[in-house]
C-alpha positions as CSV (number, residue, x, y, z in Angstrom):
1,M,0.0,0.0,0.0
2,N,1.4,3.4,-1.0
3,K,2.1,5.8,1.8
4,Y,1.7,9.5,1.9
5,W,5.0,11.2,2.7
6,H,4.4,14.1,5.1
7,M,7.4,16.4,5.4
8,L,7.5,17.9,8.9
9,Q,8.2,21.6,9.3
10,P,9.9,22.4,12.6
11,D,10.1,26.0,13.7
12,P,13.4,27.3,12.3
13,E,14.1,29.6,15.3
14,A,13.5,26.6,17.7
15,V,15.9,24.5,15.7
16,R,18.5,27.2,15.6
17,E,18.3,27.8,19.4
18,L,18.4,24.1,20.2
19,S,21.4,23.5,18.0
20,Q,23.3,26.4,19.5
21,K,22.5,25.8,23.2
22,L,22.8,22.1,23.1
23,N,25.9,22.2,20.7
24,C,24.2,19.5,18.6
25,H,23.8,18.9,14.8
26,P,21.0,20.9,13.2
27,V,19.4,17.7,12.1
28,T,19.2,16.5,15.7
29,A,17.7,19.8,16.7
30,A,15.1,19.5,14.0
31,V,14.1,16.0,15.2
32,L,13.7,17.3,18.7
33,A,11.6,20.2,17.5
34,N,9.5,17.7,15.5
35,R,8.7,15.9,18.7
36,N,7.5,19.2,20.3
37,I,10.7,19.5,22.3
38,K,11.3,23.2,21.5
39,T,13.4,24.7,24.3
40,P,16.9,23.8,25.6
41,S,15.6,23.0,29.0
42,D,12.9,20.6,27.7
43,A,15.6,19.0,25.6
44,R,18.0,18.6,28.5
45,H,15.1,17.1,30.5
46,F,14.4,14.7,27.7
47,L,18.0,13.6,27.2
48,S,19.0,13.4,30.8
49,V,16.9,10.5,32.2
50,S,16.5,10.2,36.0
51,L,14.2,8.2,38.2
52,N,14.0,11.3,40.4
53,D,11.9,12.9,37.7
54,L,9.1,10.5,38.0
55,R,5.8,12.0,39.1
56,P,4.7,11.2,42.7
57,P,3.4,7.6,42.7
58,S,1.1,8.5,45.7
59,S,-0.9,10.7,43.3
60,L,-2.5,7.6,41.9
61,E,-6.0,7.4,43.1
62,G,-6.5,4.3,45.3
63,S,-2.9,3.8,46.2
64,D,-3.3,4.8,49.9
65,A,-6.0,2.2,50.6
66,A,-4.1,-0.4,48.6
67,V,-0.8,-0.1,50.5
68,K,-2.4,-0.2,53.9
69,R,-4.3,-3.4,53.0
70,I,-1.3,-5.0,51.5
71,Y,0.7,-4.1,54.6
72,D,-1.9,-5.7,56.8
73,A,-1.7,-8.9,54.6
74,I,2.1,-9.0,54.9
75,T,2.4,-8.4,58.6
76,G,-0.6,-10.6,59.3
77,N,0.7,-13.5,57.3
78,Q,-2.5,-13.5,55.2
79,K,-2.6,-15.4,51.8
80,I,-2.2,-13.1,48.9
81,L,-3.0,-14.0,45.2
82,I,-1.6,-12.0,42.3
83,F,-3.9,-12.4,39.4
84,G,-2.2,-11.4,36.1
85,D,-2.8,-11.2,32.4
86,Y,-1.2,-13.6,29.9
87,D,0.5,-10.9,27.7
88,V,4.0,-9.5,28.3
89,D,2.7,-6.5,30.1
90,G,0.6,-8.7,32.4
91,I,3.4,-11.2,32.9
92,T,6.0,-8.5,33.9
93,A,3.5,-6.8,36.1
94,T,2.9,-10.2,37.9
95,V,6.6,-10.7,38.3
96,V,7.4,-7.3,39.8
97,L,4.6,-7.8,42.4
98,L,5.6,-11.3,43.0
99,N,9.3,-10.6,43.5
100,F,8.7,-7.7,45.9
101,L,6.1,-9.6,48.0
102,R,8.3,-12.7,48.1
103,Y,11.2,-10.5,49.3
104,V,9.2,-9.1,52.2
105,G,8.2,-12.6,53.3
106,A,4.6,-12.5,52.2
107,D,2.5,-15.6,51.7
108,V,2.0,-15.0,48.0
109,T,0.9,-17.0,45.0
110,Y,0.3,-16.0,41.4
111,Y,-2.4,-17.1,38.9
112,I,-2.5,-16.3,35.2
113,P,-5.5,-17.7,33.3
114,H,-5.1,-19.9,30.2
115,R,-5.7,-17.6,27.1
116,I,-7.8,-20.2,25.3
117,T,-9.8,-22.1,27.9
118,E,-10.3,-19.3,30.4
119,G,-10.0,-16.0,28.6
120,Y,-9.1,-12.5,29.8
121,S,-9.1,-11.1,33.3
122,I,-10.5,-12.4,36.6
123,Q,-14.0,-13.9,36.4
124,P,-16.5,-15.2,39.0
125,R,-15.4,-18.9,38.5
126,H,-11.9,-17.9,39.5
127,I,-13.3,-16.9,42.9
128,S,-15.5,-19.9,43.4
129,H,-13.1,-22.5,41.9
130,Y,-9.7,-21.2,43.0
131,A,-9.5,-18.2,45.4
132,R,-12.2,-19.3,47.9
133,P,-11.1,-23.0,48.1
134,N,-7.5,-22.0,48.6
135,Q,-8.6,-19.5,51.3
136,F,-6.9,-16.4,49.9
137,D,-7.5,-13.2,52.0
138,L,-6.4,-10.6,49.3
139,I,-6.3,-10.6,45.5
140,I,-4.1,-8.1,43.6
141,T,-4.7,-7.9,39.9
142,A,-1.9,-7.2,37.5
143,D,-2.8,-5.5,34.1
144,C,-6.5,-6.6,34.4
145,G,-9.6,-6.2,36.5
146,S,-11.0,-2.8,35.4
147,S,-14.2,-4.4,33.9
148,S,-14.4,-7.4,36.3
149,H,-17.3,-6.2,38.3
150,Q,-18.9,-9.6,38.8
151,A,-15.7,-11.3,39.9
152,V,-15.0,-8.5,42.4
153,A,-18.5,-8.8,43.8
154,A,-18.0,-12.6,44.1
155,A,-14.8,-12.0,46.0
156,N,-16.4,-9.5,48.3
157,K,-19.2,-12.0,49.0
158,S,-16.5,-14.6,49.9
159,G,-14.7,-12.2,52.3
160,I,-11.8,-11.7,49.9
161,D,-10.5,-8.1,49.4
162,V,-9.5,-7.1,45.9
163,V,-6.9,-4.5,44.9
164,I,-7.0,-3.8,41.1
165,T,-3.9,-2.5,39.3
166,D,-4.6,-1.9,35.6
167,H,-4.3,0.7,32.8
168,H,-7.0,-0.4,30.4
169,N,-9.9,2.0,29.7
170,I,-12.3,2.2,32.5
171,G,-15.7,3.9,32.9
172,D,-17.2,5.8,35.8
173,D,-18.8,2.6,37.2
174,L,-15.8,1.2,39.0
175,P,-15.7,-2.5,40.2
176,P,-16.5,-2.7,43.9
177,A,-12.9,-3.4,44.9
178,L,-11.2,-2.1,48.0
179,A,-9.0,-0.1,45.7
180,V,-8.9,0.4,42.0
181,I,-5.5,1.8,40.8
182,N,-5.9,2.8,37.2
183,P,-4.5,6.1,35.9
184,K,-7.2,6.2,33.3
185,R,-9.8,6.6,36.1
186,H,-11.8,9.8,35.4
187,D,-11.2,11.0,39.0
188,C,-7.4,10.3,38.9
189,N,-5.3,13.4,38.3
190,A,-1.9,11.8,38.5
191,G,-1.1,12.6,34.9
192,L,0.1,9.0,34.4
193,Q,-2.4,7.9,31.8
194,N,0.4,6.6,29.5
195,L,1.7,3.9,32.0
196,A,1.5,0.3,31.0
197,G,0.1,-2.2,33.5
198,V,3.6,-3.1,34.7
199,G,4.2,0.6,35.3
200,V,1.1,0.9,37.4
201,A,2.3,-2.1,39.5
202,F,5.8,-0.6,39.8
203,F,4.4,2.7,41.1
204,L,2.2,0.8,43.6
205,L,5.4,-0.9,44.9
206,I,7.1,2.6,45.3
207,C,4.1,3.6,47.5
208,L,4.3,0.3,49.4
209,R,8.0,0.5,50.0
210,T,7.5,4.0,51.4
211,Y,4.7,2.9,53.7
212,L,6.8,0.0,55.0
213,R,9.6,2.5,55.7
214,E,7.2,4.7,57.6
215,K,6.1,1.6,59.7
216,G,9.7,0.7,60.5
217,F,9.6,-2.5,58.4
218,W,13.0,-2.0,56.9
219,R,14.8,-1.9,60.3
220,E,14.8,-5.7,60.2
221,R,15.8,-6.2,56.6
222,Q,17.5,-4.3,53.7
223,E,15.3,-2.0,51.8
224,P,15.1,-3.1,48.2
225,N,16.3,-0.9,45.4
226,L,13.4,-0.8,43.0
227,K,15.6,0.3,40.2
228,S,16.5,-3.4,39.8
229,Y,12.9,-4.0,38.6
230,C,13.1,-1.5,35.8
231,D,14.3,-4.2,33.3
232,L,10.9,-5.8,33.7
233,V,9.1,-2.5,33.5
234,A,10.9,-1.7,30.3
235,L,10.0,-5.1,28.9
236,G,6.3,-4.8,29.6
237,T,6.1,-1.2,28.6
238,V,7.7,-1.5,25.2
239,A,5.8,-4.8,24.5
240,D,2.4,-3.1,25.2
241,M,3.2,-0.3,22.7
242,V,2.3,2.6,25.0
243,P,3.9,6.0,24.3
244,L,7.6,6.0,25.2
245,V,7.5,9.6,26.7
246,E,7.7,11.1,30.1
247,E,7.6,8.3,32.8
248,N,7.7,5.6,30.3
249,R,10.9,6.9,28.7
250,I,12.6,7.2,32.1
251,L,11.6,3.7,33.0
252,C,12.5,2.1,29.7
253,K,15.8,3.9,29.3
254,T,16.8,2.8,32.8
255,G,15.5,-0.7,32.2
256,L,17.4,-1.2,28.9
257,D,20.6,-0.3,30.7
258,L,19.8,-3.1,33.3
259,I,18.9,-5.6,30.6
260,N,22.2,-5.0,28.9
261,S,24.1,-5.4,32.2
262,G,22.9,-9.1,32.2
263,H,21.6,-9.0,35.7
264,R,18.5,-11.2,35.2
265,P,19.3,-14.8,34.1
266,G,16.0,-15.2,32.3
267,L,16.4,-12.2,30.1
268,T,20.0,-13.0,29.4
269,A,19.0,-16.5,28.3
270,L,16.1,-15.2,26.2
271,A,18.3,-12.7,24.5
272,E,20.7,-15.4,23.6
273,A,18.0,-17.7,22.3
274,S,16.6,-14.8,20.2
275,G,20.0,-14.4,18.4
276,I,20.9,-11.1,20.2
277,R,24.7,-11.4,20.5
278,N,25.8,-8.0,21.8
279,D,25.3,-5.8,24.8
280,T,23.3,-3.1,23.0
281,L,19.8,-4.5,23.1
282,D,17.2,-1.8,22.4
283,A,13.5,-1.3,22.4
284,E,13.2,-2.7,18.9
285,D,14.8,-5.9,20.1
286,I,12.3,-6.1,22.9
287,A,9.4,-5.4,20.5
288,F,10.4,-7.9,17.7
289,R,12.5,-10.5,19.4
290,L,11.9,-10.8,23.2
291,A,8.2,-9.9,23.4
292,P,7.1,-12.4,20.7
293,R,8.8,-15.2,22.5
294,L,7.4,-14.3,25.9
295,N,3.9,-13.9,24.3
296,A,4.3,-17.3,22.6
297,A,4.1,-18.9,26.1
298,G,0.5,-17.6,26.5
299,R,-0.5,-18.0,22.9
300,M,0.7,-21.6,22.4
301,D,1.0,-23.1,25.9
302,H,0.7,-21.2,29.2
303,A,2.0,-17.8,30.3
304,A,3.3,-19.4,33.5
305,R,6.3,-20.5,31.5
306,A,7.3,-16.9,30.9
307,V,6.8,-16.0,34.6
308,E,9.1,-18.8,35.7
309,L,11.7,-17.7,33.2
310,L,11.7,-14.1,34.6
311,T,11.8,-15.2,38.2
312,T,14.5,-17.9,38.1
313,Q,18.0,-17.3,39.3
314,D,19.2,-20.7,37.8
315,A,21.0,-20.0,34.5
316,G,20.6,-23.6,33.3
317,Y,16.9,-23.6,33.9
318,A,16.6,-20.2,32.2
319,A,18.5,-21.4,29.1
320,T,16.2,-24.5,28.8
321,T,13.1,-22.4,29.3
322,A,14.2,-19.7,26.8
323,H,14.8,-22.4,24.1
324,T,11.3,-23.8,24.9
325,L,9.8,-20.3,24.3
326,N,11.8,-20.1,21.1
327,R,10.3,-23.3,19.8
328,L,6.8,-22.2,20.8
329,N,7.4,-19.0,18.9
330,Q,8.5,-20.9,15.8
331,K,5.3,-22.9,16.0
332,R,3.4,-19.7,16.4
333,Q,5.0,-18.2,13.3
334,Q,4.0,-21.2,11.2
335,L,0.4,-21.1,12.3
336,E,0.2,-17.4,11.9
337,K,1.6,-17.6,8.4
338,G,-1.2,-20.1,7.5
339,T,-3.9,-18.0,9.0
340,L,-2.6,-14.9,7.3
341,A,-2.5,-16.6,3.9
342,E,-6.0,-17.9,4.4
343,I,-7.4,-14.4,5.1
344,Q,-5.5,-12.8,2.2
345,E,-6.9,-15.4,-0.2
346,Y,-10.4,-14.8,1.1
347,L,-10.0,-11.0,0.6
348,A,-8.7,-11.6,-2.9
349,I,-11.8,-13.6,-3.7
350,N,-14.1,-11.0,-2.0
351,P,-12.5,-7.7,-2.9
352,S,-15.7,-5.8,-2.2
353,L,-14.8,-6.1,1.6
354,L,-11.9,-3.8,1.0
355,R,-14.4,-1.0,0.0
356,Q,-15.4,-0.9,3.6
357,R,-13.5,1.2,6.2
358,S,-13.2,-1.8,8.6
359,L,-12.7,-5.5,8.4
360,V,-14.6,-7.8,10.7
361,L,-14.0,-11.5,9.8
362,S,-14.9,-14.7,11.6
363,Q,-14.1,-18.3,11.2
364,D,-14.5,-21.7,13.0
365,G,-11.1,-23.2,13.8
366,W,-8.9,-20.2,14.0
367,H,-6.4,-20.4,16.8
368,A,-7.7,-17.8,19.3
369,G,-4.2,-17.2,20.7
370,L,-3.0,-15.9,17.3
371,L,-5.9,-13.5,16.5
372,G,-4.3,-10.4,17.8
373,I,-1.0,-10.7,16.0
374,V,-2.7,-11.7,12.7
375,A,-5.1,-8.8,13.1
376,S,-2.1,-6.5,13.4
377,R,-0.6,-7.9,10.2
378,I,-3.9,-7.4,8.3
379,M,-4.3,-4.0,9.7
380,E,-0.8,-3.0,8.6
381,R,-1.3,-4.5,5.1
382,Y,-4.8,-3.0,4.4
383,Y,-4.6,0.0,6.8
384,R,-8.0,0.0,8.5
385,P,-9.4,-1.3,11.8
386,V,-9.5,-5.1,11.9
387,I,-11.4,-7.5,14.0
388,L,-10.8,-11.3,13.8
389,I,-13.2,-13.6,15.6
390,A,-12.6,-17.3,16.3
391,T,-15.9,-19.1,16.8
392,E,-16.6,-22.4,18.6
393,D,-19.8,-23.8,20.0
394,G,-21.8,-20.7,19.1
395,V,-19.4,-18.3,20.9
396,G,-16.9,-16.0,19.3
397,K,-13.7,-14.7,20.9
398,G,-12.1,-11.8,19.0
399,S,-9.1,-9.5,18.8
400,A,-9.2,-6.0,17.4
401,R,-6.4,-3.8,16.2
402,C,-6.7,-0.2,15.0
403,V,-5.0,2.5,12.9
404,P,-3.9,5.7,14.6
405,G,-6.4,8.6,14.8
406,I,-9.4,6.6,16.1
407,N,-10.3,5.2,19.5
408,L,-11.0,1.5,19.1
409,Y,-12.5,1.2,22.6
410,E,-15.0,3.9,21.9
411,A,-15.9,2.4,18.6
412,L,-16.6,-0.9,20.3
413,A,-18.6,0.8,23.0
414,D,-20.9,2.1,20.2
415,C,-21.7,-1.6,19.5
416,R,-21.9,-2.9,23.0
417,Q,-25.5,-4.2,22.6
418,Y,-24.1,-6.9,20.3
419,L,-21.2,-8.0,22.6
420,E,-21.1,-10.2,25.6
421,A,-17.9,-8.5,26.9
422,F,-15.1,-6.3,25.6
423,G,-12.1,-4.4,26.9
424,G,-8.9,-2.8,25.8
425,H,-7.7,0.7,24.8
426,S,-7.5,2.9,21.7
427,M,-5.3,0.7,19.6
428,A,-6.1,-2.8,20.7
429,A,-9.0,-4.7,22.3
430,G,-10.5,-8.0,22.9
431,L,-14.2,-9.1,22.8
432,K,-16.6,-11.9,23.3
433,I,-19.7,-12.3,21.2
434,R,-22.4,-14.8,20.4
435,Q,-22.1,-16.2,16.9
436,E,-25.6,-15.1,15.9
437,N,-24.8,-11.5,16.7
438,I,-21.7,-11.3,14.5
439,A,-23.4,-10.0,11.3
440,D,-25.2,-7.3,13.1
441,F,-22.1,-6.4,15.0
442,Q,-20.2,-6.2,11.8
443,N,-22.6,-3.7,10.3
444,A,-22.7,-1.6,13.5
445,F,-18.9,-1.5,13.8
446,E,-18.6,-0.4,10.1
447,K,-21.1,2.4,10.8
448,S,-19.1,3.5,13.9
449,I,-15.9,3.5,11.9
450,H,-17.4,5.2,8.9
451,D,-18.7,8.0,11.2
452,R,-15.2,8.4,12.7
453,L,-13.0,8.1,9.6
454,E,-12.8,9.8,6.2
455,S,-11.6,7.7,3.3
456,E,-8.4,9.7,3.2
457,D,-7.7,8.7,6.8
458,L,-7.1,5.1,5.4
459,I,-4.0,6.2,3.6
460,Q,-0.9,5.6,5.8
461,T,1.1,8.6,6.5
462,L,4.9,8.5,6.7
463,N,6.3,11.4,8.7
464,I,9.6,12.7,7.4
465,D,11.9,14.6,9.7
466,G,13.7,16.4,7.0
467,E,16.0,16.1,4.0
468,L,19.4,14.7,4.7
469,D,22.1,14.6,2.1
470,F,24.7,11.8,2.4
471,A,27.4,14.4,2.7
472,N,25.9,15.6,6.0
473,I,25.9,12.1,7.6
474,S,28.6,11.8,10.2
475,A,29.5,9.6,13.2
476,G,28.6,12.5,15.5
477,L,25.1,12.8,14.0
478,I,24.4,9.1,14.4
479,D,25.6,9.2,18.0
480,E,23.3,12.1,18.7
481,L,20.3,10.3,17.1
482,E,21.0,7.3,19.4
483,S,20.8,9.6,22.4
484,L,17.1,10.1,21.5
485,M,16.4,6.4,22.0
486,P,14.4,4.4,23.1
487,Y,12.2,4.8,20.1
488,G,8.5,3.8,20.0
489,A,5.1,5.2,20.1
490,G,5.2,8.9,21.0
491,N,8.9,9.0,20.2
492,P,9.3,7.4,16.7
493,E,12.6,6.7,15.2
494,P,13.6,9.6,12.8
495,I,13.0,9.2,9.1
496,F,14.9,11.2,6.5
497,V,14.7,11.6,2.8
498,S,17.5,11.8,0.3
499,S,17.3,12.3,-3.5
500,D,19.1,11.0,-6.6
501,I,20.5,7.8,-5.1
502,R,22.5,5.2,-7.0
503,V,22.9,1.6,-6.2
504,I,26.6,0.8,-6.3
505,S,26.2,-2.9,-5.4
506,S,23.4,-5.2,-4.3
507,K,22.6,-8.6,-2.9
508,I,19.5,-10.4,-1.9
509,L,19.5,-11.9,1.6
510,G,17.1,-14.7,2.3
511,K,14.1,-14.3,0.1
512,R,13.1,-10.7,0.5
513,H,15.8,-8.5,2.0
514,R,18.1,-6.5,-0.2
515,R,21.6,-5.4,1.0
516,M,23.0,-2.5,-0.9
517,V,25.8,0.1,-1.0
518,L,24.2,3.4,-1.9
519,R,25.7,6.7,-3.0
520,Q,24.1,10.0,-3.8
521,S,24.8,11.3,-7.3
522,S,25.2,15.0,-6.3
523,G,29.0,15.0,-6.4
524,P,32.2,13.0,-7.0
525,N,33.2,13.0,-3.3
526,T,29.8,12.0,-1.9
527,P,30.3,9.1,0.6
528,S,28.7,5.7,0.0
529,F,26.8,3.9,2.8
530,Q,25.8,0.3,3.6
531,A,22.0,0.0,3.3
532,I,19.4,-2.7,3.9
533,H,15.8,-2.8,2.6
534,F,13.6,-5.4,4.4
535,N,10.7,-7.2,2.7
536,V,11.5,-5.7,-0.7
537,D,9.1,-6.3,-3.6
538,D,10.2,-7.7,-7.0
539,R,10.3,-4.3,-8.7
540,S,12.4,-2.5,-6.0
541,A,14.8,-5.5,-5.8
542,K,15.9,-4.8,-9.3
543,E,16.2,-1.0,-9.3
544,K,19.6,0.5,-9.9
545,S,18.7,4.0,-8.8
546,F,16.1,5.8,-6.8
547,A,14.7,9.3,-7.3
548,K,14.0,9.5,-3.5
549,V,14.6,7.3,-0.6
550,A,13.0,7.5,2.9
551,F,15.3,6.0,5.5
552,K,16.4,5.6,9.0
553,L,20.0,6.1,10.1
554,R,21.7,3.7,12.6
555,W,24.8,2.1,13.7
556,N,25.1,-1.5,12.6
557,R,27.1,-3.3,15.4
558,W,28.8,-6.6,14.8
559,N,31.8,-8.3,16.4
560,G,32.7,-5.3,18.5
561,K,32.7,-2.9,15.5
562,K,30.1,-0.4,14.3
563,T,29.4,1.0,10.8
564,A,26.9,3.5,9.6
565,Q,23.8,1.9,8.0
566,I,20.9,3.2,6.1
567,V,17.6,1.3,6.7
568,V,15.3,1.9,3.7
569,E,11.8,2.7,5.1
570,D,9.9,3.5,1.8
571,L,10.3,4.3,-1.9
572,P,7.9,6.5,-3.8
C-alpha cells in the first residue's frame, strides 16, 4: 500500500536555538523540535533521564488504601493472590509484584488464566473454583480487572478483598474493589495515563516501600532498590506499545541499561535464544525479538512458563526455558503464516470487503491465541481497523487492532449491545460475542468507523523529519540520534529523505531482504553507505537508482565494530 509522505516543518528559530544551546547537529535539533521539544531546558530534561523525575506515585487514586491493605496482609501472614494477564505487560506486572512480595516474606501465589480455555481477566469462576477453596485473603490484579465487576462482587461475598492494578480503559462505574488503581480513572489526576500495566504495578510498589519505611519495616531487613525491577518494567512497557514519553521513557531507558548489564538470568537466556549477540539490546529488540517469544508462552501453551523464566536465578533452567519459548514462537509463526494466507486469499476472492472502512472476519477453527497478531498484520497491510473472531460452540472470541487517529475502545462501545464483553484501549482490544450477533455487530462496527474516519484517513502517513544529504551524515550525528532512544510510540525513530540515489552494489539476503551500497549522485566525493531494505518487492529489488529514498540512520554493530547503516523505510 502506498504511503503519503508528510514532510514535517519544525520552527526554524527553535531548531537554531536548540542547535546552539545544546551544541548539537541541526538535524538532531530538527528531530527534537518535530517531537514538540522546542526549548533547551525541555531537551535537556528529555535527554538526561533520571528516576528522580518520576511524578509522585502516591498521586495515583486508590494507592493509599491499597498499600495499607497489603501491609496488613504482609504483617498478618495472610494469603495473597496475584492475578495477572497472559501478555508480556501482564506477565511482567505479575513478576514485579511477586518478586517484591516474596522479598518481604509475604505468603503470596500467582495465577494467570489460560488464554484459550479461560480468557481474559479475573472472572467469578476464579473466585468460586480457586480463590475461595484456597482461602486467599487478598487478591491483587496485574494488568487486568477494570471491567471485572462480577468477579470482584463474588470475591467480596466470599470475604476476599481485591486491589485492582490496571491501565485499560475504565468507565465511571468502578468495580466494587477495596482499591482500583488505574491512571485512566476519570477522577485520577496523577497525569500517568500513559503507564502500562507493569508501570502501574511498579508505582504501587514505590508507594508500598515508602509505607513500609514509615512503619519501620526496613529496620529488620535491607530496603530493596526498586531500580532493579526496571528491566521488567521496560520489557512490559515496550511490548504493550504505550507511548515512550515522560515516565515511560525514564523507566524504559533505565530498564534497557539493566537488561544490557545481564543481571537477570531469564532475560540474558532469552536474548541469547533470540540471536541477540551484543550488549546493545534496544526497544526494537524487545518489540520484535523478546516480546514475541514471551507472548508465545500464553499463545501456544501457558504464560506461567514466561513467569518462571523471569523469576528464576538458575542460569541452566533459564536457558532451557528460553529455548522452549523459542520453539513455541516458531510454531506460532508457522500457524500465523497459514492463517494470514487464508485471510488474504479470502479477501482476494471477496475484494468488495476492502471497500469498507473496517474489516470484521470470523471463522471456526482459527487459533484464538493468534488472532491479535494476525489482526495486526492485516491492519498493517490494508490499513484499516480489523477484528478477527474465532468461533466455537456458538461463541466467538475476537481480537481487534486499529490504525492511529481513532479510538477503538470507543468504537466498540458504540456496538456494546451486540457484545457479551469487551475491553482494551484505543489501539487494541478483545471481545466476546455470540455467533448469531456477528453479522449485526459487523454492520454496527462499520457504521461507527465510517462516522469516525474519512476515506483519506485510510492512507498511511509516513512522517519525514527532513531532507538529509549523504554528505551531511557523520558519526557524530548518528551518536546524537542514538541519544534520543528508546524509540517507540510517541517518540518514533527519525526518518529522513535523500534524492538522486545510485545503487553501487546489491545482494538479496534470504528471500526478501536487499543489502546494498548506496551513493548520492550529487558530487564525486559524496560518501557511500551500507544499506538494507527489508521485505523488498520484486520491482524494487531490481532498481539501480532511486529518485528518492525515505530511510532511518543507525549504527550497525557486529563483532565489536560499528558501521553507519541506512535502513530503507519506503520508496515512492
